[in-house]
Phi, psi and omega in degrees: 000137182287143183282136177273146178228129180294142178300333180295346178286343187259069183244003179295154182307327182295343178267352185299321178301323179291318177297320177298317178297322178293323177295318177296319179298320179299322177292320180296324180295334180286345180286161171308145188304315183294329176291316180299316178295324179296318178294317176300318179299319179294319177300320178296322178295320178296318179295323178298321179289322190271336190258077182300316183291318178292322178300321179296319179298314179300313180298320180294315179301316179294320178301318181290319188272339181230063184294341182282345178285147174287166178302318179297319180292321178294319178295322178294321177295321177298318178296318179295327178295317178296324174298319178295323177296318178296319179292333180297331176297316177297320181291328173298319177293323177300315180298329182274321194237347185297148178287159178299323179299315180295318178301314181296330180282329187268337194235146176232140178246127177250144174084022179302332181298332179290319177293317184295323180297318179294317180297320181295335176281352184078020183265152166289158184227127169265111174274099193271109185234199181203177187273093172255157184294340180270006190303316188289339181275336195284336183296333183299316179290322178300321181298334182286337188237347185261154165301163178309132183230163176251148179244133178272137179229164178250127183294132177273159177297333177265122178298326180295313178298321178301314181291325175297318178295314180296315183293327176294317180289333180283355168295329179258310186277151177288330178204167177236149183227126177292145192297340178273354181273067184299319182298323179292321175298315181297319179299318179296317181295319179293336175279003178083019181264141171291147177232123181272116195223126180238092188263027187269000182239053177254126177242008180278123182294337178288126180071029182223160177229151172276114180233134182295135177240113189053038176082005182245131180304137185202140175289134172224137176293146175259016186294335182300316179298317181296315180296318181296323180286311182292327182267000184048054192246149170278140180250121180239125174293138185219107187231141178259159178206132172270129179275162181302333180275006177092358176275167185234140174237124173253126185245123171258119183270178177294151181299146170289126182211133352287144180197132357281162174249187177278357183250097182300321182292319179294322177297318181293320178299324179298317176295314181299320179294319176296321177297313179302317181300319180288321178303323182296338178281338181206065188301330181289345186266356175277155184279083179280355187283347177271152178279081188291333187255031182267172173063026177283155179301166187298337181276004175255156178294154169269100189288349184245023185278339188227064185269349188303322184290344183263356182290000000 
């Protein structure tokens, strides 16, 4: 189990810029929602201009996944993605500090009956999601209607950032579980607890399969099938979306059935197809900034070998 560290331990001068950023974010969250999103959008535009290497990665990912778009359309989608990244900072603050009244006014949850049916059966539930820019805000609404749930997180290279992430998610979640703590996830599921799980960013070849993502070969973890089997859990797709008016819709879909099967790759493909379908509804809100198609075996192309022209 990962060791917890109090935020009060991080008071050395090297952490002051982060504390200053958190203080500014707290002030931005106090603004009217449309103002906060507008500032976040502006920050994203500035990052788009300044971050040549990251901009190139985003453009390459979009080029691979949406080959039917023209160059101009792909560049426009990349700009909207950076705007969404900027807004995600504001949304992270909303998830941490917004009032319950504000959460209720901004967010709608669809498909609660699917979660309730699984809970009524006494089953654990894997709320299967992915890394969208709105991810950090969405747990607050879920916490209002769900039994106590755990959220899975990925450890950052900075212990301070890890604890900020964990403490932010624990405003909504009853507990947090590091993604490698499989036994802890299984225990939660066997206890009938929902587990909020986003397995779309696995590049470790161990416990993974190459499954096409928008037609492009990509490593995906097969852990969802393993967790569902060991935890005797129901798997429900759970995806967020920011609407053009600044409101948010969280959708809980029907359970995957039959799931798990004896075919780990087929189970993983089912998740990937559900993820692709949701991305198409809000493509700018998926995390294209990561090198999703990296670390493939030598007989596959290196999709990030020639990024200079895209900067």
